[in-house]
N, CA, C and O atoms as a GROMACS GRO file, in nm:
protein
  608
    1UNK      N    1   1.373   1.463   0.539
    1UNK     CA    2   1.358   1.332   0.599
    1UNK      C    3   1.316   1.232   0.490
    1UNK      O    4   1.214   1.251   0.424
    2UNK      N    5   1.393   1.128   0.472
    2UNK     CA    6   1.370   1.030   0.368
    2UNK      C    7   1.245   0.945   0.397
    2UNK      O    8   1.207   0.925   0.512
    3UNK      N    9   1.184   0.898   0.290
    3UNK     CA   10   1.068   0.809   0.303
    3UNK      C   11   1.108   0.681   0.375
    3UNK      O   12   1.023   0.615   0.435
    4UNK      N   13   1.234   0.644   0.370
    4UNK     CA   14   1.281   0.522   0.437
    4UNK      C   15   1.263   0.529   0.589
    4UNK      O   16   1.271   0.426   0.657
    5UNK      N   17   1.238   0.648   0.642
    5UNK     CA   18   1.215   0.666   0.786
    5UNK      C   19   1.066   0.661   0.821
    5UNK      O   20   1.029   0.676   0.937
    6UNK      N   21   0.981   0.640   0.721
    6UNK     CA   22   0.837   0.633   0.746
    6UNK      C   23   0.805   0.510   0.832
    6UNK      O   24   0.880   0.413   0.835
    7UNK      N   25   0.693   0.517   0.902
    7UNK     CA   26   0.650   0.410   0.989
    7UNK      C   27   0.632   0.280   0.912
    7UNK      O   28   0.563   0.278   0.810
    8UNK      N   29   0.693   0.172   0.960
    8UNK     CA   30   0.683   0.039   0.899
    8UNK      C   31   0.722   0.038   0.750
    8UNK      O   32   0.666  -0.039   0.672
    9UNK      N   33   0.816   0.122   0.712
    9UNK     CA   34   0.863   0.127   0.573
    9UNK      C   35   0.924  -0.007   0.533
    9UNK      O   36   0.997  -0.069   0.610
   10UNK      N   37   0.892  -0.051   0.411
   10UNK     CA   38   0.953  -0.170   0.353
   10UNK      C   39   0.986  -0.141   0.207
   10UNK      O   40   0.902  -0.094   0.131
   11UNK      N   41   1.109  -0.170   0.169
   11UNK     CA   42   1.147  -0.163   0.028
   11UNK      C   43   1.124  -0.302  -0.031
   11UNK      O   44   1.189  -0.398   0.009
   12UNK      N   45   1.032  -0.311  -0.125
   12UNK     CA   46   1.001  -0.439  -0.188
   12UNK      C   47   1.109  -0.472  -0.291
   12UNK      O   48   1.161  -0.583  -0.297
   13UNK      N   49   1.140  -0.371  -0.372
   13UNK     CA   50   1.246  -0.382  -0.473
   13UNK      C   51   1.281  -0.239  -0.515
   13UNK      O   52   1.237  -0.143  -0.451
   14UNK      N   53   1.357  -0.223  -0.620
   14UNK     CA   54   1.399  -0.089  -0.662
   14UNK      C   55   1.282  -0.004  -0.713
   14UNK      O   56   1.296   0.117  -0.727
   15UNK      N   57   1.170  -0.067  -0.741
   15UNK     CA   58   1.056   0.002  -0.800
   15UNK      C   59   0.938   0.022  -0.704
   15UNK      O   60   0.857   0.112  -0.725
   16UNK      N   61   0.927  -0.060  -0.600
   16UNK     CA   62   0.810  -0.056  -0.512
   16UNK      C   63   0.853  -0.046  -0.366
   16UNK      O   64   0.941  -0.119  -0.320
   17UNK      N   65   0.790   0.047  -0.295
   17UNK     CA   66   0.808   0.060  -0.150
   17UNK      C   67   0.670   0.069  -0.087
   17UNK      O   68   0.575   0.120  -0.147
   18UNK      N   69   0.660   0.019   0.036
   18UNK     CA   70   0.536   0.028   0.112
   18UNK      C   71   0.567   0.093   0.246
   18UNK      O   72   0.680   0.088   0.295
   19UNK      N   73   0.465   0.156   0.304
   19UNK     CA   74   0.486   0.224   0.431
   19UNK      C   75   0.354   0.248   0.501
   19UNK      O   76   0.246   0.239   0.443
   20UNK      N   77   0.367   0.278   0.628
   20UNK     CA   78   0.255   0.328   0.705
   20UNK      C   79   0.248   0.478   0.688
   20UNK      O   80   0.272   0.530   0.580
   21UNK      N   81   0.216   0.547   0.796
   21UNK     CA   82   0.200   0.692   0.790
   21UNK      C   83   0.328   0.759   0.742
   21UNK      O   84   0.438   0.726   0.786
   22UNK      N   85   0.311   0.853   0.651
   22UNK     CA   86   0.423   0.933   0.604
   22UNK      C   87   0.406   1.075   0.656
   22UNK      O   88   0.295   1.127   0.664
   23UNK      N   89   0.515   1.136   0.690
   23UNK     CA   90   0.514   1.274   0.739
   23UNK      C   91   0.511   1.371   0.621
   23UNK      O   92   0.556   1.336   0.512
   24UNK      N   93   0.458   1.491   0.640
   24UNK     CA   94   0.456   1.589   0.531
   24UNK      C   95   0.593   1.612   0.469
   24UNK      O   96   0.605   1.628   0.347
   25UNK      N   97   0.698   1.615   0.551
   25UNK     CA   98   0.833   1.636   0.499
   25UNK      C   99   0.877   1.520   0.409
   25UNK      O  100   0.949   1.540   0.312
   26UNK      N  101   0.833   1.399   0.443
   26UNK     CA  102   0.867   1.283   0.360
   26UNK      C  103   0.793   1.290   0.227
   26UNK      O  104   0.850   1.260   0.122
   27UNK      N  105   0.668   1.329   0.232
   27UNK     CA  106   0.591   1.346   0.108
   27UNK      C  107   0.658   1.448   0.017
   27UNK      O  108   0.664   1.430  -0.105
   28UNK      N  109   0.707   1.556   0.075
   28UNK     CA  110   0.767   1.665  -0.001
   28UNK      C  111   0.896   1.624  -0.071
   28UNK      O  112   0.941   1.693  -0.163
   29UNK      N  113   0.955   1.513  -0.030
   29UNK     CA  114   1.081   1.469  -0.090
   29UNK      C  115   1.065   1.350  -0.186
   29UNK      O  116   1.164   1.303  -0.241
   30UNK      N  117   0.945   1.303  -0.206
   30UNK     CA  118   0.926   1.185  -0.289
   30UNK      C  119   0.977   1.204  -0.431
   30UNK      O  120   1.038   1.114  -0.489
   31UNK      N  121   0.954   1.322  -0.488
   31UNK     CA  122   1.001   1.348  -0.624
   31UNK      C  123   1.152   1.339  -0.634
   31UNK      O  124   1.205   1.282  -0.729
   32UNK      N  125   1.222   1.396  -0.536
   32UNK     CA  126   1.368   1.392  -0.538
   32UNK      C  127   1.422   1.251  -0.514
   32UNK      O  128   1.537   1.222  -0.544
   33UNK      N  129   1.338   1.162  -0.459
   33UNK     CA  130   1.377   1.022  -0.439
   33UNK      C  131   1.335   0.935  -0.557
   33UNK      O  132   1.352   0.813  -0.554
   34UNK      N  133   1.280   0.998  -0.661
   34UNK     CA  134   1.250   0.927  -0.785
   34UNK      C  135   1.113   0.863  -0.794
   34UNK      O  136   1.085   0.792  -0.890
   35UNK      N  137   1.027   0.886  -0.696
   35UNK     CA  138   0.894   0.826  -0.702
   35UNK      C  139   0.811   0.892  -0.810
   35UNK      O  140   0.817   1.013  -0.830
   36UNK      N  141   0.732   0.810  -0.880
   36UNK     CA  142   0.649   0.858  -0.990
   36UNK      C  143   0.500   0.840  -0.964
   36UNK      O  144   0.418   0.905  -1.028
   37UNK      N  145   0.466   0.751  -0.870
   37UNK     CA  146   0.327   0.723  -0.837
   37UNK      C  147   0.316   0.698  -0.687
   37UNK      O  148   0.403   0.635  -0.626
   38UNK      N  149   0.207   0.750  -0.627
   38UNK     CA  150   0.173   0.719  -0.488
   38UNK      C  151   0.033   0.662  -0.487
   38UNK      O  152  -0.059   0.720  -0.544
   39UNK      N  153   0.016   0.547  -0.421
   39UNK     CA  154  -0.116   0.492  -0.395
   39UNK      C  155  -0.139   0.503  -0.245
   39UNK      O  156  -0.062   0.449  -0.166
   40UNK      N  157  -0.245   0.572  -0.207
   40UNK     CA  158  -0.278   0.593  -0.067
   40UNK      C  159  -0.405   0.515  -0.034
   40UNK      O  160  -0.511   0.540  -0.092
   41UNK      N  161  -0.394   0.420   0.060
   41UNK     CA  162  -0.510   0.340   0.101
   41UNK      C  163  -0.572   0.392   0.231
   41UNK      O  164  -0.667   0.332   0.282
   42UNK      N  165  -0.521   0.501   0.284
   42UNK     CA  166  -0.567   0.555   0.411
   42UNK      C  167  -0.681   0.656   0.389
   42UNK      O  168  -0.661   0.755   0.320
   43UNK      N  169  -0.798   0.631   0.446
   43UNK     CA  170  -0.907   0.728   0.431
   43UNK      C  171  -0.867   0.866   0.484
   43UNK      O  172  -0.801   0.878   0.588
   44UNK      N  173  -0.908   0.969   0.412
   44UNK     CA  174  -0.876   1.106   0.453
   44UNK      C  175  -0.934   1.141   0.589
   44UNK      O  176  -0.886   1.233   0.655
   45UNK      N  177  -1.036   1.068   0.632
   45UNK     CA  178  -1.097   1.093   0.762
   45UNK      C  179  -1.014   1.039   0.878
   45UNK      O  180  -1.043   1.067   0.994
   46UNK      N  181  -0.911   0.963   0.849
   46UNK     CA  182  -0.828   0.904   0.954
   46UNK      C  183  -0.746   1.012   1.025
   46UNK      O  184  -0.701   1.108   0.961
   47UNK      N  185  -0.727   0.998   1.156
   47UNK     CA  186  -0.640   1.093   1.227
   47UNK      C  187  -0.495   1.084   1.180
   47UNK      O  188  -0.416   1.175   1.209
   48UNK      N  189  -0.457   0.978   1.109
   48UNK     CA  190  -0.321   0.963   1.060
   48UNK      C  191  -0.301   1.020   0.919
   48UNK      O  192  -0.189   1.026   0.869
   49UNK      N  193  -0.411   1.062   0.857
   49UNK     CA  194  -0.401   1.118   0.722
   49UNK      C  195  -0.326   1.252   0.725
   49UNK      O  196  -0.335   1.328   0.822
   50UNK      N  197  -0.254   1.279   0.617
   50UNK     CA  198  -0.180   1.404   0.605
   50UNK      C  199  -0.264   1.502   0.525
   50UNK      O  200  -0.300   1.476   0.410
   51UNK      N  201  -0.296   1.614   0.587
   51UNK     CA  202  -0.373   1.717   0.517
   51UNK      C  203  -0.293   1.766   0.396
   51UNK      O  204  -0.173   1.791   0.405
   52UNK      N  205  -0.361   1.777   0.284
   52UNK     CA  206  -0.297   1.828   0.162
   52UNK      C  207  -0.204   1.729   0.094
   52UNK      O  208  -0.119   1.768   0.014
   53UNK      N  209  -0.219   1.601   0.126
   53UNK     CA  210  -0.129   1.501   0.066
   53UNK      C  211  -0.135   1.500  -0.086
   53UNK      O  212  -0.032   1.504  -0.152
   54UNK      N  213  -0.255   1.496  -0.140
   54UNK     CA  214  -0.268   1.493  -0.287
   54UNK      C  215  -0.194   1.610  -0.351
   54UNK      O  216  -0.118   1.591  -0.446
   55UNK      N  217  -0.216   1.730  -0.299
   55UNK     CA  218  -0.153   1.849  -0.357
   55UNK      C  219  -0.001   1.842  -0.347
   55UNK      O  220   0.070   1.874  -0.442
   56UNK      N  221   0.048   1.800  -0.230
   56UNK     CA  222   0.192   1.790  -0.210
   56UNK      C  223   0.256   1.693  -0.310
   56UNK      O  224   0.362   1.722  -0.366
   57UNK      N  225   0.190   1.582  -0.332
   57UNK     CA  226   0.241   1.480  -0.424
   57UNK      C  227   0.231   1.528  -0.569
   57UNK      O  228   0.328   1.521  -0.644
   58UNK      N  229   0.113   1.578  -0.607
   58UNK     CA  230   0.093   1.620  -0.746
   58UNK      C  231   0.178   1.741  -0.782
   58UNK      O  232   0.217   1.756  -0.898
   59UNK      N  233   0.208   1.828  -0.686
   59UNK     CA  234   0.294   1.944  -0.713
   59UNK      C  235   0.435   1.902  -0.754
   59UNK      O  236   0.509   1.981  -0.813
   60UNK      N  237   0.472   1.779  -0.724
   60UNK     CA  238   0.604   1.727  -0.763
   60UNK      C  239   0.598   1.652  -0.896
   60UNK      O  240   0.698   1.596  -0.941
   61UNK      N  241   0.481   1.651  -0.959
   61UNK     CA  242   0.466   1.580  -1.085
   61UNK      C  243   0.446   1.430  -1.066
   61UNK      O  244   0.465   1.352  -1.160
   62UNK      N  245   0.408   1.390  -0.945
   62UNK     CA  246   0.385   1.249  -0.913
   62UNK      C  247   0.236   1.220  -0.924
   62UNK      O  248   0.154   1.298  -0.876
   63UNK      N  249   0.201   1.108  -0.987
   63UNK     CA  250   0.060   1.071  -0.996
   63UNK      C  251   0.013   1.022  -0.859
   63UNK      O  252   0.079   0.940  -0.795
   64UNK      N  253  -0.101   1.072  -0.815
   64UNK     CA  254  -0.158   1.037  -0.685
   64UNK      C  255  -0.285   0.958  -0.706
   64UNK      O  256  -0.379   1.006  -0.769
   65UNK      N  257  -0.288   0.836  -0.654
   65UNK     CA  258  -0.403   0.749  -0.666
   65UNK      C  259  -0.455   0.719  -0.526
   65UNK      O  260  -0.380   0.678  -0.438
   66UNK      N  261  -0.584   0.740  -0.507
   66UNK     CA  262  -0.645   0.732  -0.374
   66UNK      C  263  -0.751   0.624  -0.370
   66UNK      O  264  -0.847   0.628  -0.447
   67UNK      N  265  -0.735   0.529  -0.281
   67UNK     CA  266  -0.832   0.421  -0.261
   67UNK      C  267  -0.852   0.404  -0.111
   67UNK      O  268  -0.779   0.328  -0.047
   68UNK      N  269  -0.950   0.475  -0.053
   68UNK     CA  270  -0.971   0.464   0.091
   68UNK      C  271  -1.027   0.328   0.131
   68UNK      O  272  -1.136   0.291   0.089
   69UNK      N  273  -0.951   0.255   0.211
   69UNK     CA  274  -0.992   0.122   0.257
   69UNK      C  275  -1.026   0.131   0.405
   69UNK      O  276  -0.942   0.171   0.486
   70UNK      N  277  -1.147   0.094   0.440
   70UNK     CA  278  -1.191   0.092   0.580
   70UNK      C  279  -1.122  -0.025   0.650
   70UNK      O  280  -1.147  -0.141   0.617
   71UNK      N  281  -1.035   0.005   0.745
   71UNK     CA  282  -0.959  -0.100   0.812
   71UNK      C  283  -1.050  -0.202   0.879
   71UNK      O  284  -1.018  -0.320   0.885
   72UNK      N  285  -1.163  -0.157   0.930
   72UNK     CA  286  -1.256  -0.246   0.999
   72UNK      C  287  -1.341  -0.330   0.904
   72UNK      O  288  -1.408  -0.424   0.947
   73UNK      N  289  -1.338  -0.296   0.774
   73UNK     CA  290  -1.424  -0.368   0.680
   73UNK      C  291  -1.367  -0.368   0.538
   73UNK      O  292  -1.427  -0.310   0.447
   74UNK      N  293  -1.251  -0.431   0.518
   74UNK     CA  294  -1.196  -0.438   0.381
   74UNK      C  295  -1.285  -0.525   0.294
   74UNK      O  296  -1.348  -0.619   0.343
   75UNK      N  297  -1.292  -0.495   0.164
   75UNK     CA  298  -1.380  -0.569   0.075
   75UNK      C  299  -1.305  -0.625  -0.046
   75UNK      O  300  -1.194  -0.581  -0.078
   76UNK      N  301  -1.367  -0.721  -0.111
   76UNK     CA  302  -1.312  -0.772  -0.236
   76UNK      C  303  -1.313  -0.663  -0.343
   76UNK      O  304  -1.224  -0.659  -0.428
   77UNK      N  305  -1.412  -0.576  -0.338
   77UNK     CA  306  -1.416  -0.464  -0.433
   77UNK      C  307  -1.294  -0.374  -0.415
   77UNK      O  308  -1.236  -0.326  -0.513
   78UNK      N  309  -1.254  -0.350  -0.290
   78UNK     CA  310  -1.133  -0.273  -0.263
   78UNK      C  311  -1.013  -0.337  -0.334
   78UNK      O  312  -0.934  -0.269  -0.399
   79UNK      N  313  -1.002  -0.468  -0.319
   79UNK     CA  314  -0.890  -0.538  -0.382
   79UNK      C  315  -0.897  -0.528  -0.534
   79UNK      O  316  -0.794  -0.508  -0.600
   80UNK      N  317  -1.015  -0.542  -0.589
   80UNK     CA  318  -1.031  -0.528  -0.734
   80UNK      C  319  -0.986  -0.390  -0.782
   80UNK      O  320  -0.921  -0.378  -0.886
   81UNK      N  321  -1.020  -0.287  -0.708
   81UNK     CA  322  -0.977  -0.151  -0.743
   81UNK      C  323  -0.826  -0.136  -0.726
   81UNK      O  324  -0.761  -0.069  -0.807
   82UNK      N  325  -0.771  -0.198  -0.623
   82UNK     CA  326  -0.626  -0.194  -0.602
   82UNK      C  327  -0.554  -0.256  -0.722
   82UNK      O  328  -0.454  -0.202  -0.768
   83UNK      N  329  -0.602  -0.367  -0.770
   83UNK     CA  330  -0.543  -0.433  -0.887
   83UNK      C  331  -0.539  -0.337  -1.006
   83UNK      O  332  -0.440  -0.330  -1.078
   84UNK      N  333  -0.648  -0.263  -1.025
   84UNK     CA  334  -0.652  -0.166  -1.135
   84UNK      C  335  -0.549  -0.055  -1.115
   84UNK      O  336  -0.484  -0.012  -1.210
   85UNK      N  337  -0.535  -0.008  -0.991
   85UNK     CA  338  -0.437   0.098  -0.964
   85UNK      C  339  -0.295   0.048  -0.986
   85UNK      O  340  -0.211   0.121  -1.038
   86UNK      N  341  -0.268  -0.075  -0.948
   86UNK     CA  342  -0.136  -0.132  -0.970
   86UNK      C  343  -0.106  -0.143  -1.120
   86UNK      O  344   0.005  -0.115  -1.164
   87UNK      N  345  -0.205  -0.182  -1.196
   87UNK     CA  346  -0.186  -0.189  -1.341
   87UNK      C  347  -0.162  -0.050  -1.398
   87UNK      O  348  -0.079  -0.034  -1.488
   88UNK      N  349  -0.232   0.048  -1.348
   88UNK     CA  350  -0.213   0.185  -1.393
   88UNK      C  351  -0.073   0.236  -1.359
   88UNK      O  352  -0.012   0.309  -1.438
   89UNK      N  353  -0.021   0.199  -1.243
   89UNK     CA  354   0.114   0.240  -1.204
   89UNK      C  355   0.219   0.178  -1.296
   89UNK      O  356   0.324   0.238  -1.319
   90UNK      N  357   0.190   0.061  -1.347
   90UNK     CA  358   0.282  -0.004  -1.440
   90UNK      C  359   0.419  -0.028  -1.378
   90UNK      O  360   0.430  -0.078  -1.266
   91UNK      N  361   0.521   0.008  -1.452
   91UNK     CA  362   0.658  -0.014  -1.407
   91UNK      C  363   0.721   0.110  -1.346
   91UNK      O  364   0.842   0.114  -1.323
   92UNK      N  365   0.639   0.210  -1.318
   92UNK     CA  366   0.693   0.333  -1.258
   92UNK      C  367   0.726   0.312  -1.111
   92UNK      O  368   0.671   0.223  -1.046
   93UNK      N  369   0.817   0.393  -1.058
   93UNK     CA  370   0.855   0.382  -0.917
   93UNK      C  371   0.737   0.424  -0.831
   93UNK      O  372   0.679   0.531  -0.851
   94UNK      N  373   0.703   0.339  -0.735
   94UNK     CA  374   0.575   0.346  -0.665
   94UNK      C  375   0.592   0.339  -0.514
   94UNK      O  376   0.666   0.256  -0.462
   95UNK      N  377   0.520   0.428  -0.444
   95UNK     CA  378   0.503   0.418  -0.299
   95UNK      C  379   0.358   0.387  -0.273
   95UNK      O  380   0.269   0.456  -0.322
   96UNK      N  381   0.333   0.282  -0.194
   96UNK     CA  382   0.197   0.248  -0.150
   96UNK      C  383   0.196   0.264   0.001
   96UNK      O  384   0.281   0.208   0.069
   97UNK      N  385   0.102   0.342   0.054
   97UNK     CA  386   0.102   0.362   0.199
   97UNK      C  387  -0.039   0.369   0.256
   97UNK      O  388  -0.138   0.387   0.184
   98UNK      N  389  -0.045   0.355   0.390
   98UNK     CA  390  -0.168   0.370   0.467
   98UNK      C  391  -0.128   0.423   0.604
   98UNK      O  392  -0.040   0.508   0.612
   99UNK      N  393  -0.189   0.377   0.710
   99UNK     CA  394  -0.156   0.428   0.844
   99UNK      C  395  -0.039   0.352   0.907
   99UNK      O  396   0.050   0.412   0.966
  100UNK      N  397  -0.040   0.218   0.894
  100UNK     CA  398   0.062   0.137   0.960
  100UNK      C  399   0.127   0.035   0.868
  100UNK      O  400   0.206  -0.047   0.914
  101UNK      N  401   0.094   0.039   0.739
  101UNK     CA  402   0.139  -0.059   0.640
  101UNK      C  403   0.067  -0.192   0.661
  101UNK      O  404   0.113  -0.295   0.611
  102UNK      N  405  -0.043  -0.192   0.732
  102UNK     CA  406  -0.122  -0.313   0.749
  102UNK      C  407  -0.206  -0.338   0.624
  102UNK      O  408  -0.197  -0.444   0.562
  103UNK      N  409  -0.288  -0.240   0.587
  103UNK     CA  410  -0.369  -0.254   0.466
  103UNK      C  411  -0.279  -0.284   0.347
  103UNK      O  412  -0.303  -0.377   0.270
  104UNK      N  413  -0.175  -0.202   0.334
  104UNK     CA  414  -0.088  -0.210   0.217
  104UNK      C  415  -0.018  -0.346   0.209
  104UNK      O  416  -0.015  -0.407   0.102
  105UNK      N  417   0.038  -0.393   0.320
  105UNK     CA  418   0.109  -0.521   0.314
  105UNK      C  419   0.013  -0.635   0.279
  105UNK      O  420   0.051  -0.729   0.210
  106UNK      N  421  -0.110  -0.629   0.327
  106UNK     CA  422  -0.209  -0.730   0.291
  106UNK      C  423  -0.241  -0.723   0.142
  106UNK      O  424  -0.239  -0.824   0.072
  107UNK      N  425  -0.270  -0.604   0.094
  107UNK     CA  426  -0.306  -0.588  -0.047
  107UNK      C  427  -0.188  -0.623  -0.138
  107UNK      O  428  -0.204  -0.699  -0.234
  108UNK      N  429  -0.072  -0.566  -0.110
  108UNK     CA  430   0.041  -0.589  -0.199
  108UNK      C  431   0.085  -0.735  -0.198
  108UNK      O  432   0.118  -0.790  -0.303
  109UNK      N  433   0.087  -0.798  -0.082
  109UNK     CA  434   0.132  -0.937  -0.076
  109UNK      C  435   0.041  -1.028  -0.159
  109UNK      O  436   0.088  -1.119  -0.226
  110UNK      N  437  -0.090  -1.003  -0.154
  110UNK     CA  438  -0.182  -1.085  -0.234
  110UNK      C  439  -0.164  -1.054  -0.383
  110UNK      O  440  -0.169  -1.145  -0.466
  111UNK      N  441  -0.143  -0.928  -0.416
  111UNK     CA  442  -0.121  -0.890  -0.556
  111UNK      C  443   0.007  -0.955  -0.608
  111UNK      O  444   0.011  -1.000  -0.723
  112UNK      N  445   0.111  -0.960  -0.526
  112UNK     CA  446   0.237  -1.020  -0.567
  112UNK      C  447   0.221  -1.170  -0.594
  112UNK      O  448   0.284  -1.224  -0.685
  113UNK      N  449   0.136  -1.236  -0.516
  113UNK     CA  450   0.107  -1.378  -0.544
  113UNK      C  451   0.031  -1.389  -0.677
  113UNK      O  452   0.068  -1.467  -0.764
  114UNK      N  453  -0.073  -1.309  -0.690
  114UNK     CA  454  -0.159  -1.317  -0.809
  114UNK      C  455  -0.080  -1.295  -0.938
  114UNK      O  456  -0.106  -1.361  -1.038
  115UNK      N  457   0.015  -1.203  -0.936
  115UNK     CA  458   0.091  -1.168  -1.057
  115UNK      C  459   0.219  -1.250  -1.073
  115UNK      O  460   0.297  -1.225  -1.165
  116UNK      N  461   0.240  -1.347  -0.984
  116UNK     CA  462   0.356  -1.434  -0.997
  116UNK      C  463   0.488  -1.373  -0.952
  116UNK      O  464   0.594  -1.429  -0.979
  117UNK      N  465   0.482  -1.260  -0.883
  117UNK     CA  466   0.605  -1.196  -0.834
  117UNK      C  467   0.660  -1.270  -0.712
  117UNK      O  468   0.781  -1.279  -0.693
  118UNK      N  469   0.569  -1.323  -0.628
  118UNK     CA  470   0.607  -1.393  -0.505
  118UNK      C  471   0.531  -1.523  -0.493
  118UNK      O  472   0.420  -1.539  -0.544
  119UNK      N  473   0.593  -1.616  -0.424
  119UNK     CA  474   0.523  -1.737  -0.383
  119UNK      C  475   0.434  -1.702  -0.263
  119UNK      O  476   0.455  -1.598  -0.201
  120UNK      N  477   0.338  -1.786  -0.230
  120UNK     CA  478   0.260  -1.761  -0.109
  120UNK      C  479   0.348  -1.749   0.016
  120UNK      O  480   0.320  -1.667   0.104
  121UNK      N  481   0.454  -1.828   0.024
  121UNK     CA  482   0.543  -1.822   0.141
  121UNK      C  483   0.614  -1.687   0.147
  121UNK      O  484   0.626  -1.629   0.255
  122UNK      N  485   0.661  -1.636   0.033
  122UNK     CA  486   0.726  -1.505   0.031
  122UNK      C  487   0.628  -1.395   0.069
  122UNK      O  488   0.663  -1.303   0.144
  123UNK      N  489   0.507  -1.404   0.018
  123UNK     CA  490   0.404  -1.304   0.048
  123UNK      C  491   0.371  -1.304   0.197
  123UNK      O  492   0.359  -1.198   0.258
  124UNK      N  493   0.357  -1.422   0.255
  124UNK     CA  494   0.326  -1.430   0.397
  124UNK      C  495   0.442  -1.380   0.483
  124UNK      O  496   0.420  -1.317   0.586
  125UNK      N  497   0.564  -1.409   0.440
  125UNK     CA  498   0.680  -1.358   0.514
  125UNK      C  499   0.679  -1.206   0.518
  125UNK      O  500   0.704  -1.144   0.621
  126UNK      N  501   0.650  -1.145   0.403
  126UNK     CA  502   0.642  -0.999   0.395
  126UNK      C  503   0.530  -0.947   0.485
  126UNK      O  504   0.552  -0.857   0.566
  127UNK      N  505   0.412  -1.003   0.471
  127UNK     CA  506   0.296  -0.961   0.549
  127UNK      C  507   0.323  -0.972   0.699
  127UNK      O  508   0.298  -0.878   0.774
  128UNK      N  509   0.374  -1.086   0.741
  128UNK     CA  510   0.395  -1.110   0.883
  128UNK      C  511   0.514  -1.032   0.940
  128UNK      O  512   0.528  -1.023   1.062
  129UNK      N  513   0.598  -0.976   0.852
  129UNK     CA  514   0.706  -0.890   0.901
  129UNK      C  515   0.652  -0.754   0.944
  129UNK      O  516   0.719  -0.677   1.013
  130UNK      N  517   0.528  -0.726   0.903
  130UNK     CA  518   0.466  -0.597   0.935
  130UNK      C  519   0.364  -0.612   1.048
  130UNK      O  520   0.362  -0.530   1.140
  131UNK      N  521   0.279  -0.715   1.041
  131UNK     CA  522   0.172  -0.730   1.140
  131UNK      C  523   0.116  -0.871   1.140
  131UNK      O  524   0.155  -0.955   1.058
  132UNK      N  525   0.024  -0.895   1.232
  132UNK     CA  526  -0.039  -1.025   1.248
  132UNK      C  527  -0.189  -1.011   1.217
  132UNK      O  528  -0.266  -0.973   1.305
  133UNK      N  529  -0.232  -1.041   1.094
  133UNK     CA  530  -0.372  -1.023   1.058
  133UNK      C  531  -0.471  -1.098   1.148
  133UNK      O  532  -0.585  -1.054   1.164
  134UNK      N  533  -0.430  -1.211   1.205
  134UNK     CA  534  -0.524  -1.286   1.290
  134UNK      C  535  -0.566  -1.207   1.413
  134UNK      O  536  -0.663  -1.243   1.479
  135UNK      N  537  -0.493  -1.101   1.445
  135UNK     CA  538  -0.532  -1.015   1.557
  135UNK      C  539  -0.645  -0.920   1.519
  135UNK      O  540  -0.699  -0.849   1.604
  136UNK      N  541  -0.680  -0.919   1.391
  136UNK     CA  542  -0.784  -0.830   1.338
  136UNK      C  543  -0.877  -0.913   1.250
  136UNK      O  544  -0.856  -0.920   1.129
  137UNK      N  545  -0.980  -0.977   1.309
  137UNK     CA  546  -1.063  -1.076   1.239
  137UNK      C  547  -1.114  -1.036   1.101
  137UNK      O  548  -1.120  -1.123   1.014
  138UNK      N  549  -1.151  -0.912   1.074
  138UNK     CA  550  -1.196  -0.886   0.937
  138UNK      C  551  -1.087  -0.918   0.834
  138UNK      O  552  -1.118  -0.950   0.719
  139UNK      N  553  -0.963  -0.910   0.873
  139UNK     CA  554  -0.854  -0.930   0.778
  139UNK      C  555  -0.828  -1.076   0.749
  139UNK      O  556  -0.790  -1.110   0.637
  140UNK      N  557  -0.844  -1.163   0.845
  140UNK     CA  558  -0.828  -1.305   0.814
  140UNK      C  559  -0.936  -1.350   0.717
  140UNK      O  560  -0.910  -1.428   0.625
  141UNK      N  561  -1.057  -1.301   0.737
  141UNK     CA  562  -1.167  -1.333   0.645
  141UNK      C  563  -1.138  -1.273   0.507
  141UNK      O  564  -1.160  -1.340   0.405
  142UNK      N  565  -1.091  -1.150   0.502
  142UNK     CA  566  -1.059  -1.084   0.375
  142UNK      C  567  -0.951  -1.161   0.300
  142UNK      O  568  -0.963  -1.183   0.180
  143UNK      N  569  -0.846  -1.202   0.370
  143UNK     CA  570  -0.737  -1.277   0.306
  143UNK      C  571  -0.790  -1.407   0.246
  143UNK      O  572  -0.749  -1.446   0.137
  144UNK      N  573  -0.880  -1.474   0.317
  144UNK     CA  574  -0.940  -1.597   0.265
  144UNK      C  575  -1.025  -1.570   0.142
  144UNK      O  576  -1.022  -1.647   0.046
  145UNK      N  577  -1.101  -1.461   0.144
  145UNK     CA  578  -1.185  -1.425   0.029
  145UNK      C  579  -1.098  -1.394  -0.094
  145UNK      O  580  -1.130  -1.438  -0.204
  146UNK      N  581  -0.992  -1.320  -0.074
  146UNK     CA  582  -0.902  -1.287  -0.186
  146UNK      C  583  -0.839  -1.415  -0.239
  146UNK      O  584  -0.829  -1.434  -0.361
  147UNK      N  585  -0.797  -1.503  -0.149
  147UNK     CA  586  -0.736  -1.629  -0.189
  147UNK      C  587  -0.833  -1.709  -0.277
  147UNK      O  588  -0.796  -1.758  -0.383
  148UNK      N  589  -0.955  -1.720  -0.233
  148UNK     CA  590  -1.056  -1.798  -0.304
  148UNK      C  591  -1.094  -1.735  -0.438
  148UNK      O  592  -1.116  -1.805  -0.536
  149UNK      N  593  -1.100  -1.603  -0.442
  149UNK     CA  594  -1.150  -1.532  -0.560
  149UNK      C  595  -1.043  -1.506  -0.665
  149UNK      O  596  -1.068  -1.520  -0.785
  150UNK      N  597  -0.924  -1.467  -0.620
  150UNK     CA  598  -0.824  -1.417  -0.715
  150UNK      C  599  -0.697  -1.498  -0.731
  150UNK      O  600  -0.633  -1.492  -0.836
  151UNK      N  601  -0.659  -1.575  -0.631
  151UNK     CA  602  -0.526  -1.635  -0.635
  151UNK      C  603  -0.528  -1.774  -0.694
  151UNK      O  604  -0.625  -1.848  -0.681
  152UNK      N  605  -0.418  -1.808  -0.761
  152UNK     CA  606  -0.408  -1.940  -0.825
  152UNK      C  607  -0.408  -2.054  -0.725
  152UNK      O  608  -0.401  -2.170  -0.764
   0.00000   0.00000   0.00000
């Protein structure tokens, strides 16, 4: 089963994809689909987490980067760590995922603005194609904090 069938999957470009929950079978095929790095923002304690994800990914020679973000309380520190992970991933083919692609779309869209990959309008279009942050008050506050702290 291809990663393209993952929940709320979005192909950003030929190098970056984002998704919500991935199935074990999808994880097992990432190497054959050319992925070189996985960033997981879903806490292992989540009922949507895949047991043995790190091992499955690393067994394929893919770098696994883990940044558990509490959906109910995202922080600026989380975003700062995400920026470091994105820099570490460099130009390698990358999958970023969480439970529903909510955390990921928020983080990636702001990172894309910060690095000049997208305009704010493009970033918001991407974000809103996945979810509505205003339905989750901690996220509207988080987006404002990131805007004030990191974005041009």
